[in-house]
N, C-alpha and C positions, 0 to 999 in steps of 0.2 A: 699645391694647395695654396690659396691666397692667404695673406695675413689676416683678412677679416674672417675667413673660415676657421683658421687656426684659433683666433681669439674666441670665436663662437663655441668651438669644441671645448676650450678651456673653461669658459663660462658654464658650460653644461655639466662637465665632469669634475671640476675642481671643488665645487661647493655643494655637493648633495647633502652633507651633514648639516649645513645651515638651514636647508628646507625642512629636514627631518626634525631638527631640534625646535624650529619654529612651530612645526605641526604638533609636536609633543606638547609644547607650551600651550597652544590653543586648546588642544584636547583636554589638558589639565584644567584650564579655566572653565571650560564647558562642563567638566565633571563636577567641579566645586559648585558651580551655579546650579546644576541639575540636582545635586544632593541638597542644597539649601532651599530650593523652591518646592512647595507642596501644600497640602491643606494646612500644615503649620509651618510658617516661614521661620527659618533659623538663620541668623546672621552668618555671612560667609566667613568672617573671622572665627566664629565659634565652630563652624564646620571644619576649617582647617586645623584648629586646635584639637578637636575631638579625634580627627582622622590620624594626625601625627602622634598624638599622645597614645592612641591605641597601637600604633606601629612602633612605639617605643623610640621614636625619633627625639622627642624631648618630653619632659615632664609637664603636665598640665598645671598652669599657674592660677588661671582664673576659675572662679566657682561657676560651673555650668550645670543646669538641671539635669537630673538623672534620666528624665523622660526624653530629653534631647539626645542623650547618649544612646538610648534604646532606638529612637527613630532613625538616627544617623547610621549606627553601626549594624543594627539588626534588620533594618527594612530598606532604607534608601541606598546606602552605599553598596550592599551586595547586588542590588538591582542595576545600579549604574555600572559597576564593574563587569557584570555579565553582559550588559549592553556593549560595553567597550570591546570585550573579547569576541562577541558574536559579530559586531560590525567589522572589526579588524579581519576576522576569518573570511567574511563574505567579500570584503573589499579586495583582499589579496587573491582569493580564488577567482573572483571576477576578472581581475587584471590578467591572471594566468590563463584563464580560458580565452580571453580576447587575443592575447599574444600567441597562444598555441594554435588557435584556429585562424589567425590572421583576420579576425572577424570583430569589428567594433561593436556589434550588437549581441555578441555571445555573453551570456551570463549564466550562473548556475540554475536559474529558474526558467530560462528559455530553452535549454537543451535537455531538460528532463531530470537533472540531478536532484533538485529539491523534491520533485514529485516522487521519485524513487526512494529518496530518503524518508520522506513523510510516510510512505507505505510501510517501510521497514519499521519505523517508530510506531505506527498505528498497530501493526501486528503485536509488538511488545505490549502496547497499552491494552489491547483487547483480549489477549490470550492469557492473561494472569501471570505472565513471566515476571519475576521480581526485577525491579529497575536496577538494583545494585546487589552485588555480593561482595561484602567487605568494601574495599576501595574500588572494585571493578564495576563498571556500569554496562549493562546489556543494551541500553537505549542507543548510545552512540554507535555501538558495534552493529546493531540492527539497521540503523540509519545509513551507516557506511556501506553495508552490503547492498542495500536497496539503491543508494545513489550511485555506486560503482556500477551495478548491473545496468542502470538506466543510461549512464553516459557512455559506457562501452558499447551498448547496443546502438545508441544514436551514431556514434563514431563509426561503427562497423557498417551501418546503413549508408552513411555518407561515402565511405570508402568504396563500397560495392557499386554505388551509383557513378563512380568515377571522379568525384570531386568532394571537397570539403567546404564549398562556398556557402554563402549566407542562406540561400533558399533551401538547399538540400539539408543542411544542418538544423535549421530552424524547423522545417517540416518534420524531420525525424524526431527532434526533441519534443515538438508539440504533440505528435502522435503518441510517443512513449509516455509523455507526461499525462495525456488524457487517459491512456490505458491504466497507468498507475492510480490516477485519481478515481477512475471507475472502480477499480478493485478495492480501494480505500472505502468508497461509498458502499459497496456491497458488504464489506466487513462491518461497517457501522450499522447498516440496516439489520444485519443478522445477529447483533450483539445486544448486550444489556440496554434497556431503554434510557438509562441515565448517561447520556453522551456529553454532558456539559464539560467535564474536564478535557475530553478529547477535542471538542469543538473549540473551546478556549485555546487549546494548544495549536490547533490548525490555523486559527486566525492570527496567531503570532503575538507575542508579548512577554513581559518579564514580571508579571504580577506575583508569580510564585518563586521568584528567584531567591536562592539561598547561597551561602558561601560554599557549600559542598558542590554546587553546580560549577562554580568557577574553578574549584580545585580539580574537578573531573575533566573540564574542557581543556585545561592548560596543557597536559601531556600530549593529547592529540594535535592540538594547535601548534605546539612547539615542534613536533615531528614534521608537520606539513610545511611550516615556515623554513625550517633548516633546509629541506630538500628544494623548495621553490626558490629561495634566495640563492642557494647553491648553483642553481641552473639559470640565474638571471642573465649572465653573459651569453649562455647558449640560447636563451630565449630571444635575445637581440639578433643573434646570427640566424635564427629560424624565421625571421621576418623576410629573409631572402628566399630565393628558390631552394628547393630541397637539395638538388644536385650541387649547388654552390656551397650550402652548409656542409654537405658531406665532403666536398673537396677541401674544406678547411679543418677536417678531422673530427666533425661532430657526428656522433651516432644518433641520427635523427629519431629512429624508431625507439631507442632506449629512452631518449629525452621525452618523447611523447608519452611513453608509459609512466615514467616517474612523475611527470607534471600532472597527467590526468589523475593518477592515484592520489597524489598529494593534494591537489585542489579539491578532489572529491572528498577526501578525508576531512578537510577543513569545513567544506559545505555541509557534510553530513552531521558532523558534531555540532555545528552551529544550529542546524535545523532541529536536532534532537533536544536541544535545551531551550530553544526560543520559538519553535513552530515556524510557520511559513511567513517570512518577512522578506518581500520582494524588492527589487530595484537597487539595493545597496551595492551589489556587485556590478551593476551597470552604471550607476551614477558616479561613484567614487573614482574609478579608474579614468573615466572621461574628464572629470574636473581636474585631476592631476595631470593628465596628458595635455589639456588645454593651457594649464598654468606653467608646466615645467618640462615639456618636451616628451620625447618618445623613447628615452633610454630606460629599459626595464630594470636596471640597477637602481634607478630612482623611482620609477612608477610603482614597483611592487611594495616597498616599505611605506611610501606616501599614500598609496591606495588603502593600505591597512589603517593608517592614521586617519585618513579622510572618512573611511567607512565607519571607524569607531566614533568619530566625532559626530557624523551624520546621524548614526543610530541613537546616540545619547540625546541629541537634540530632539529627534523624532519621538523618543520615549518620554521626554519631558513634556512635549506638546500633547502626547496621547493622554497623560494623566492630569493635565491642567486646562486644556482648551475648553472642555465641557464639564469641569469639576462640579460636583463630586463624582459624576459618571466618568469611567475610564474607557477610552477607546482602545481597540487593538492597535498595536504599533504598526502592523501591516497596512492599516488603512491610511495612516500618516505617510508612510514611505510610498504607497501607491499614489497618493495625491500629488506628491512631488515628482516621483519617477515616471508616471504615465505621460505628462506633458513632455518631460525630458526625452523619453523614448520616441515620441512622435517627432520632436525636433530632430533627433538623430536620424530617423527614417527620411524626413524631408531633406535633411542635409546630404545624406547619401544619395538620394535621388537627384538632387541638383548637380552633385559632382559627376554622377553617371551621365547626366544629360550634357554636361560640359566636356565630356570625354576624359575625365581624370581617371 
């Protein structure tokens, strides 16, 4: 190996924490700005004071209006925190699917996970099952079951066809997603005529965000992150041919099962609390890959940070662009993600045409 190659590897692997800390700092700045901006503007310094005083980091010194306390702590901050958690879940799961299927266009919404998860959540919405029992929530459990069934079916179809390449995987995911969406539509048409809560949820957003939602999402998200990050080195190895990975001692089939279940868990729980918000799991990993390379030990955590930041900014735009009317967050992410998706398709086509 040449000296230049050695230095390049060192530059890639020696400083991942620098990128992670920088990303966290940027996410924190975006969070504070998102909390400050709204129908009532609250100075950034006051936002920081209120947040840290509520967290008992320091005692509040300046006199701040009680209405500002209510706006920050009971309305805006729970919403922004939930957006951070959902964005991080979608970003990490999107990166996992792309690495697992060796497919730069794979994301939870393209291979049917989100549609299956939304079907599971719709069943809970329309059958009168209570959302929570004590601290246990049935909504993410139902979403998880629906999402897992969808992705497993898509993966089995691609295996039966003899490959897991882009065309087969996407076609299987689109077909399963369309089927799940059709079942969701049938359930909606045969249910109570007041579908506004469900429709609002399906369009995606955080208008009903509460602290309890973040508390419920954290355990599921933590389990998924632990398993996915634990397999980050294996995911690097899996970018090679399967027989080569197996020759290095990797149990490829076990790794696939663990990664699919973990990524599906994170996607399903995100969908259950935010509704359908697309393209986060597609855009975030690609931005990270373009900026910081292809090592999944770096891609996975940075995709979570990028997804969280992207969704916080999208939510801020959704509630301020046409204020006082609030747009669904899914519309904002689609406006950004759709052109990006077309760009990736054209880029992939050019590479194929050049023989790469």
